[in-house]
N, C-alpha and C positions, 0 to 999 in steps of 0.2 A: 594581397592575404586578409582573408574578411574571417572576426573574430565571428563565433556562434553563439548563438543568443541559450539566455540560460536555461530554456527548453530542453536546448541541444545540442546543446556540452557532452552528456554524458554517451550520446549513441554512436561512438566508436570501442566507449569502450565497458558494451554493458555485459559480455561473453565477462572478464574479468572482473566487472560489480559481483554478480554471481556469482564468482568462486568463492574471491575472497574474502568480501563484504560480510562482516562480523552478523551475529544472529542479537536476537538482547535472552536478556536473563528471567528465565524463570520465574522469579522474583517477582516479579514486574505486573505482569496475573495475580498474584497475587493480592500485590497494594494493590492495582485496578479493581475488585473486585472486593477484597475482605474488609479492607482498610479505609477503600473509597464508596464502599457499596455501590460500582456500577456493576449489573444484572446480567450475567454469562448471555441473557438472550439479548441485551442491548444490540442496538445496528449502530457500525462504528461509520463513519468517514475515513479512511486515511489518504489522509491528504498529504500528494504529492511523493504517494506509493515504490514510483520508483521501480526496482524486480518485486515490490513480493514480502518485500522481509515480515516489515513491521504487520500487515495482515494476514502471513503464513501462522504468527502465534498468535495476530487476534481469533486466528480461524480459533486455531486448535484449540481456542481456548473457550468455543461456542458462538465469541457472534457472530451474524452476518456483517462482510462488508463489500461497500462500496472503495474501489481504491483511483481516485481521483489524483492524474498523471497529464502533466502535458507533452513528454519525452514519448514517441510512437513506440522505439524501439525497446524505451525499458518496460512501456504497459505489455510489450509484445509477451515480453518476457515474461510477465509475473502473468498472462491472460494463460500462458504454456505453461509455467508451473503448475499454476492453483489454480484454474477453470477447471481440469478434469475432478480430481482432487473433492474440487469443496461446490459443492452448490449453492452456499452461502453467495460463494466469491463473486462482485461481479465492478469489471473498470470502467474508464470511461473517461474521455480525455478533457479535460479542465484543467485551471491554478487556483492558485486561491483565492485572485481575486477574483473567478470568473469557473467555479466549479461545478458549474450546471442543475447541483442538485435544487430538491424547493428552496422559498425562504426559508431560514428559520428554520431547519432544519439541524 
C-alpha cells in the first residue's frame, strides 16, 4: 500500500470537501479591504486553492483570482464551480514552491 503524495491525498474526497467544507466569514473581506487597505480590484493568487472556497469569496468581493492548486481533481472542482460564474477566475496547476506565476507577482 502506497502513501499518497500531499497533492493527491484529497483526490478521493473532493465531493465531501465540496459539500461539507465551510466558507469564510464575510468579515474577512471587510478586514482585507477596510482595515488593510487592499483594493477590491487587486489581483489575488490563491495558493493551494483546493475546490475554490476562498477564491469564491475573493471573487465575490471584486478580486480577479488565479487559483494555484496541485491536485487535479480539486482544481477541476474549482474550475467547474467558479469558471462559468466568474470571468476573472483562472485556475492553474502549481504548488507553493512552484506556482508558475511571474517572479515577484
